[in-house]
C-alpha positions as CSV (number, residue, x, y, z in Angstrom):
1,L,0.0,0.0,0.0
2,K,2.9,2.3,0.8
3,Q,4.4,1.7,-2.6
4,L,1.2,2.6,-4.3
5,E,0.8,5.8,-2.3
6,E,4.4,6.7,-3.3
7,A,3.6,6.0,-7.0
8,I,0.4,8.1,-6.9
9,E,2.3,10.9,-5.2
10,F,5.0,10.8,-7.9
11,F,2.6,10.9,-10.8
12,E,0.5,13.6,-9.2
13,S,3.7,15.7,-8.9
14,K,3.9,15.6,-12.7
15,L,0.5,17.3,-13.1
16,P,0.2,21.0,-12.6
17,P,-2.5,22.3,-10.2
18,S,-5.4,23.9,-12.1
19,S,-4.4,27.2,-10.6
20,E,-1.1,27.1,-12.5
21,I,-2.4,26.4,-16.0
22,H,-1.5,29.9,-17.0
23,K,2.2,29.0,-16.3
24,V,1.9,25.9,-18.5
25,L,0.4,28.0,-21.3
26,E,3.1,30.6,-20.9
27,N,5.8,27.9,-21.0
28,V,4.4,26.2,-24.1
29,T,4.2,29.6,-25.8
30,M,7.8,30.4,-25.0
31,I,9.0,27.0,-26.3
32,A,7.1,27.6,-29.6
33,Q,8.6,31.1,-30.0
34,R,12.1,29.8,-29.2
35,H,11.8,27.4,-32.2
36,G,10.6,30.0,-34.6
37,L,6.9,29.2,-34.5
38,T,4.2,31.8,-34.5
39,P,1.5,31.0,-32.0
40,K,-1.8,32.1,-33.4
41,T,-4.0,30.6,-30.7
42,I,-3.2,28.7,-27.5
43,R,-6.0,28.2,-25.0
44,A,-7.2,25.9,-22.3
45,L,-10.3,23.9,-23.0
46,K,-12.7,22.5,-20.5
47,C,-11.0,20.4,-17.8
48,K,-11.7,16.6,-17.9
49,N,-11.8,14.5,-14.7
50,E,-10.8,11.0,-15.7
51,N,-10.6,8.1,-13.2
52,G,-8.4,9.7,-10.5
53,Y,-6.6,12.3,-12.7
54,I,-7.4,15.6,-14.3
55,E,-6.7,16.2,-17.9
56,Q,-6.3,19.8,-19.1
57,P,-6.7,19.9,-22.9
58,L,-5.1,22.7,-24.8
59,K,-6.0,23.9,-28.3
60,M,-3.1,25.3,-30.2
61,E,-2.6,26.8,-33.7
62,L,1.0,27.3,-34.5
63,H,2.5,28.6,-37.8
64,G,6.0,27.7,-39.0
65,N,8.0,25.2,-41.0
66,F,8.3,21.5,-40.3
67,N,11.7,21.5,-38.7
68,S,10.7,24.2,-36.2
69,Y,7.5,22.3,-35.4
70,Y,9.4,19.0,-35.0
71,S,12.0,20.7,-32.6
72,F,9.1,22.2,-30.6
73,L,7.5,18.7,-30.2
74,L,10.9,17.3,-29.1
75,E,11.2,19.9,-26.4
76,L,7.7,19.3,-25.2
77,E,8.5,15.7,-24.7
78,K,11.3,16.7,-22.3
79,L,9.0,18.7,-20.0
80,D,8.6,17.4,-16.4
81,R,4.8,17.3,-17.0
82,I,2.9,14.4,-18.5
83,T,2.1,15.4,-22.0
84,K,-0.1,13.7,-24.6
85,I,-0.2,15.1,-28.1
86,R,-3.0,14.3,-30.6
């Protein structure tokens, strides 16, 4: 039971509190700009509560070339947060 509690604590530490979503949006915007992408829209959508975790979907429209976009995705993968890209 203790191991499960530690595992839950570890994964919860990877999720930002809902009060900090603006920091996540700002971070993603800065990463996009650093790779030469032009953010047209980045906004948080309705939060989803899924089986013990909260998912915060973001809708993004970025303009730039393929190499810039690919570099942006590679940097997103390195973030401490759990990220899923569709």
